[in-house]
C-alpha positions, 0 to 999 in steps of 0.5 A: 221803870227807871230808878228815878221813876221808882224814887218818884213813887216813893217820894209821892208815897211819903208825901201822901203819908205826910212823912216827907218833913221827917224823911228827906230823900237825897240824890247821890252823885259821883263825879257829876254822874247821878247814881241813885236816890236814898234817905240819909239813913240809907246812905249812912248805912252803906259800906263806903270807901273813904276815897269815894266819900270824898268824891260824892255829892248830894242834893236834896230831892224836891229842892232842885238838883243844884242845891248841893248838900255838904257831905259832912251833913250826910255822913255826920263827918266831924271837923276831925275827919275833914282835917285829916282829909284823905290821908291814912294817918291814924294819929295827929302828932302835934309839937308841944312847942307849937301848941304853946306858941298859940294864943292863950285863949286857943290853948284854953279851948285845946286843953278843954277839948283834951279834958273832954276827950279824956272824960269820954274815952280811956285812950291813953297808954296803959302803965308800962306802955308809951307812944314814941314819935320820931321824925324820919326822911321819906324813903321812896326808893327802898322797900322800907316805908321810912328813911333814916331818923333825923333831928327834930328841931321841935322835939325839946319843947323847953329848949325849942328855938324861938326863931325855929317856931316863928319861922313856921308861923303863917301870916 
């Protein structure tokens, strides 16, 4: 019996119990190759490598294999994970001078989001600890990960050049 035949029997059993409306089955694809069928909870419970997740696609069983479901719906991926994409970055470093250059309404939403984060998690450094951010050249030839520290034109938020900030604005 093939895996498709097994999942067809499981799907038929769910239908017989009238549970199909609450348990959705998905076909899991990797680079266009059909891998298996599983429920959303089963897929979420598997130990997936982040690079593989980016290449997976899903279709809901019973709606045709062409009805692709967004990966974020299966894995409950937030906009933050989508924004970081496949980088290995652990932090988002945002220049204050750029944040202050955004429209007032956007700044209010940003601050409200930061307040909500602070109410939900104790994420700030403890007394006597700080984060230090500095701009470095990329050094691909040396064994060290970073090259020399270089001047950051956005470091001084009070004295950042209007010309420098505007030169970075996308139209």
